[in-house]
C-alpha positions in Angstrom: -2.1 16.0 -14.9 0.9 14.9 -12.8 4.0 13.7 -14.5 4.9 10.0 -14.2 7.6 10.8 -11.7 5.1 12.9 -9.6 2.6 10.0 -9.8 5.3 7.6 -8.6 6.1 9.9 -5.6 2.5 10.0 -4.7 2.2 6.2 -4.9 5.3 5.9 -2.7 3.6 8.2 -0.1 0.4 6.1 -0.2 2.4 2.9 0.1 4.2 4.3 3.2 0.9 5.2 4.8 -0.6 1.8 4.2 2.5 0.1 5.6 2.2 2.2 8.7 -1.5 1.4 8.9 -0.7 -2.3 8.7 2.0 -2.0 11.4 -0.5 -0.2 13.7 -3.3 -2.6 13.0 -1.0 -5.5 13.7 0.0 -4.1 17.0 -3.6 -3.4 18.0 -4.6 -6.9 16.9 -2.0 -8.4 19.2 -3.5 -6.5 22.1 -7.1 -7.6 21.4 -9.0 -10.4 22.9 -12.4 -11.5 22.0 -13.8 -12.9 18.8 -15.6 -9.9 17.4 -12.7 -7.5 18.0 -10.2 -10.0 16.5 -12.4 -10.6 13.5 -12.8 -6.9 12.9 -9.0 -6.3 13.2 -8.4 -9.2 10.9 -10.8 -7.7 8.3 -9.1 -4.3 8.5 -5.6 -5.9 8.1 -6.8 -7.8 5.1 -8.3 -4.7 3.5 -5.0 -2.8 4.0 -3.0 -5.7 2.7 -5.1 -5.8 -0.5 -4.6 -2.0 -0.9 -0.9 -2.4 -0.4 -0.8 -5.1 -3.1 -2.7 -2.9 -5.5 -0.6 0.2 -4.8 2.6 -1.8 -5.2 1.5 -3.3 -8.5 0.6 0.2 -9.8 3.9 1.5 -8.6 5.8 -1.3 -10.3 3.9 -0.8 -13.6 4.6 2.9 -13.5 8.3 2.3 -12.8 8.5 -0.1 -15.8 6.7 2.6 -17.9 9.1 5.3 -16.8 12.2 3.1 -17.4 10.8 2.1 -20.8 10.3 5.7 -21.8 13.8 6.6 -20.8 15.3 3.8 -22.8 13.3 4.7 -25.9 13.9 8.4 -25.6 
């Protein structure tokens, strides 16, 4: 089982990947024309945005847990 610090590093890597995905999808969406393509791009952006929100919340909770453990230790 990974330590909290290792878990935090993995979350940071995942967040960076999702942010890059969002940047790429946004650039692709700007170049698209046509209803179906735009809708598909919008759906993919929304999915990645939800994932980013979830990962960020997990990271923040883990950081709070790590800080709390260091104060109490």
